[in-house]
C-alpha positions in Angstrom: 0.0 0.0 0.0 1.8 3.1 -1.2 0.8 6.0 1.0 3.2 8.4 2.6 4.3 7.6 6.2 3.8 10.9 8.1 6.5 12.2 10.5 5.6 12.8 14.1 4.6 16.4 13.4 2.0 15.3 10.8 0.8 12.1 12.5 -2.3 13.7 13.9 -3.4 14.9 10.4 -3.1 11.4 8.9 -5.1 9.9 11.8 -7.8 12.5 11.5 -8.2 11.8 7.8 -8.5 8.0 8.4 -11.0 8.6 11.3 -13.0 11.0 9.2 -13.1 8.7 6.2 -14.3 5.8 8.3 -17.2 7.8 9.6 -18.2 9.1 6.2 -17.8 5.7 4.6 -20.1 4.3 7.3 -22.7 7.0 6.7 -22.7 7.0 2.9 -20.6 4.0 1.7 -17.1 4.4 0.1 -18.5 4.8 -3.4 -20.8 7.8 -2.6 -18.4 9.4 -0.1 -16.5 12.4 -1.5 -13.0 13.6 -0.6 -14.5 17.0 0.2 -16.8 15.5 2.8 -13.9 13.6 4.3 -11.5 16.5 4.4 -14.2 18.8 5.8 -14.8 16.5 8.6 -11.1 16.0 9.2 -10.6 19.8 9.0 -7.8 19.5 6.4 -7.6 20.7 2.8 -8.1 18.4 -0.2 -4.4 18.3 -0.9 -3.7 16.5 2.4 -5.3 13.3 1.0 -3.1 13.3 -2.0 0.0 14.1 0.2 -0.6 11.3 2.7 -2.4 8.6 0.7 -2.0 9.5 -3.0 -5.7 8.8 -4.0 -9.1 8.0 -2.7 -8.6 4.3 -3.6 -5.5 4.1 -1.4 -7.2 5.9 1.4 -10.1 3.5 1.2 -7.8 0.5 1.4 -6.0 2.1 4.4 -9.4 2.6 6.2 -10.5 -1.0 5.7 -7.1 -2.4 6.6 -7.1 -0.4 9.8 -10.8 -1.2 10.5 -10.3 -5.0 9.8 -7.1 -5.1 11.9 -8.7 -3.3 14.8 -11.9 -5.4 15.0 -10.4 -8.7 14.1 -7.6 -8.2 16.7 -10.3 -7.5 19.3 -12.1 -10.8 18.8 -9.0 -13.0 18.1 -7.5 -11.8 21.4 -10.7 -12.6 23.2 -10.8 -15.9 21.5 -7.3 -16.9 22.6 -8.2 -16.0 26.2 -11.3 -18.1 26.0 -9.4 -21.1 24.6 -6.6 -20.7 27.1 -9.1 -20.8 30.0 -10.9 -23.8 28.6 -7.5 -25.6 28.2 -6.5 -24.8 31.7 -9.8 -26.2 33.0 -9.3 -29.2 30.8 -12.7 -28.9 29.1 -14.2 -27.8 25.8 -14.6 -24.1 25.3 -18.2 -22.8 25.7 -19.8 -22.6 22.3 -22.0 -19.6 23.1 -19.0 -17.7 24.3 -17.1 -18.5 21.1 -20.0 -17.3 19.0 -20.5 -14.2 21.1 -16.8 -13.3 20.7 -17.3 -13.7 16.9 -20.4 -11.5 16.8 -19.1 -8.8 19.2 -17.3 -6.5 16.7 -20.4 -6.3 14.5 -22.9 -5.4 17.3 -20.8 -3.5 19.8 -18.9 -1.0 17.7 -21.8 1.0 16.2 -21.3 2.3 12.7 -17.9 0.7 12.5 -19.5 -2.7 12.9 -22.0 -1.9 10.2 -19.2 -0.8 7.8 -17.3 -4.0 8.7 -20.4 -6.0 7.7 -20.9 -4.0 4.5 -17.4 -4.7 3.4 -18.0 -8.5 3.6 -21.4 -8.2 1.9 -19.9 -6.2 -0.9 -17.3 -8.9 -1.4 -20.0 -11.5 -1.6 -22.1 -9.5 -4.1 -19.4 -7.7 -6.2 -15.9 -8.8 -5.3 -13.2 -6.3 -6.2 -9.4 -6.2 -5.9 -9.8 -4.2 -2.7 -12.3 -6.6 -1.0 -10.4 -9.7 -2.2 -7.1 -8.4 -0.7 -8.7 -7.5 2.6 -10.6 -10.8 2.9 -7.4 -12.8 2.1 -5.2 -10.8 4.5 -7.5 -10.2 7.4 -10.5 -12.6 7.3 -9.3 -16.0 6.1 -6.8 -16.5 8.9 -9.4 -15.4 11.5 -12.0 -17.6 10.0 -9.8 -20.7 10.3 -9.2 -19.8 14.0 -12.9 -19.6 14.7 -13.7 -22.8 12.8 -11.1 -24.6 14.9 -12.5 -23.1 18.1 -16.1 -24.1 17.2 -14.9 -27.6 16.4 -13.3 -27.8 19.9 -16.6 -26.5 21.4 -18.6 -29.3 19.7 -16.7 -32.5 20.5 -17.9 -35.6 18.8 -19.2 -33.9 15.7 -17.8 -34.2 12.2 -15.4 -31.2 11.9 -16.2 -30.8 8.2 -19.7 -29.7 9.1 -18.3 -26.4 10.5 -16.9 -25.2 7.3 -20.4 -25.0 5.9 -21.9 -23.7 9.1 -19.2 -21.0 9.4 -20.2 -19.7 5.9 -23.9 -19.8 6.8 -23.1 -17.9 10.1 -21.3 -15.2 8.1 -24.3 -14.8 5.9 -26.7 -14.4 8.8 -24.6 -12.0 10.8 -23.5 -9.8 7.9 -27.0 -9.5 6.4 -28.6 -8.8 9.7 -26.0 -6.2 10.7 -25.4 -4.4 7.4 -29.1 -3.9 6.7 -30.8 -2.4 9.7 -34.1 -2.9 7.9 -33.9 -6.6 9.0 -34.7 -5.6 12.5 -37.6 -3.4 11.3 -38.9 -6.3 9.2 -38.9 -8.7 12.2 -40.7 -6.1 14.3 -43.3 -5.6 11.6 -43.9 -9.3 11.3 -44.3 -9.6 15.0 -47.2 -7.2 15.0 -45.3 -4.9 17.4 -44.2 -7.6 19.9 -40.6 -6.9 19.0 -38.7 -3.6 19.3 -36.6 -3.0 16.2 -34.5 -0.5 18.2 -33.6 -2.9 21.1 -29.9 -3.9 20.5 -29.9 -6.3 23.5 -32.8 -8.3 22.1 -31.3 -8.2 18.6 -28.0 -9.6 19.9 -29.6 -12.2 22.1 -31.8 -13.5 19.2 -28.9 -13.6 16.8 -26.7 -15.6 19.2 -29.5 -18.0 20.0 -30.1 -18.6 16.3 -26.4 -19.2 15.6 -26.0 -21.5 18.7 -28.9 -23.6 17.4 -27.3 -23.9 14.0 -23.9 -24.7 15.1 -24.9 -27.3 17.7 -27.5 -29.1 15.6 -26.7 -32.8 15.1 -26.1 -33.7 11.5 -27.7 -37.0 10.6 -28.9 -38.0 7.2 -30.9 -40.8 8.7 -33.0 -38.3 10.7 -33.5 -35.9 7.8 -37.2 -35.5 6.9 -36.3 -35.6 3.2 -34.5 -38.9 3.6 -37.4 -40.4 5.6 -39.9 -39.3 3.0 -38.1 -41.0 0.1 -39.9 -44.2 -1.1 -37.9 -47.3 -0.8 -36.7 -48.8 -4.1 -37.9 -52.2 -5.0 -35.3 -54.9 -5.7 -36.5 -55.0 -9.3 -35.8 -51.3 -9.9 
């Protein structure tokens, strides 16, 4: 990433630009955000972006690199502590705790969490060089850590199940967090029994859903589709 490393005197300006860009990106999306909006919020002139980052594209990469590092470090550090405590107690890590650690950056960091989710959703819908590089560098190693942790938390289950389930989990979390209309839709369907603006209820419901999916026993013999299939005659 070819942006200018600021000296100590200008470090504050570079940080202000990055922080301002993250806020504006979260509000409007990187595509619709303008450099003027970013520089106005950072209280710098337009030339500062070119001086420190070279272009909007490089600034965008810097923002998402920083955001991904910050939020992924938060949960991987928490995950390592969780696994270490489980190992010390000589027992499997608690599955709900592992899932809560995974979800935390999306639901406890406000607009940063939403921007985090939108980055992943954008990669799924329209992958680009930017999203591909960030997913490879920041998300793939983290995903493997969580799949391994979930496998430890579900002893006795086929570990290959969790590669599918991790992908399904990502879809549920990212869609639910990136589009706040999901909560409004649930509230509408409930006839007012749910509060679309209750973050505690949203988080609890999401975790309960993920816990059920991850801990479900996989068995072809118990599948309704398998049971409903007519038996073949020996002549067939």
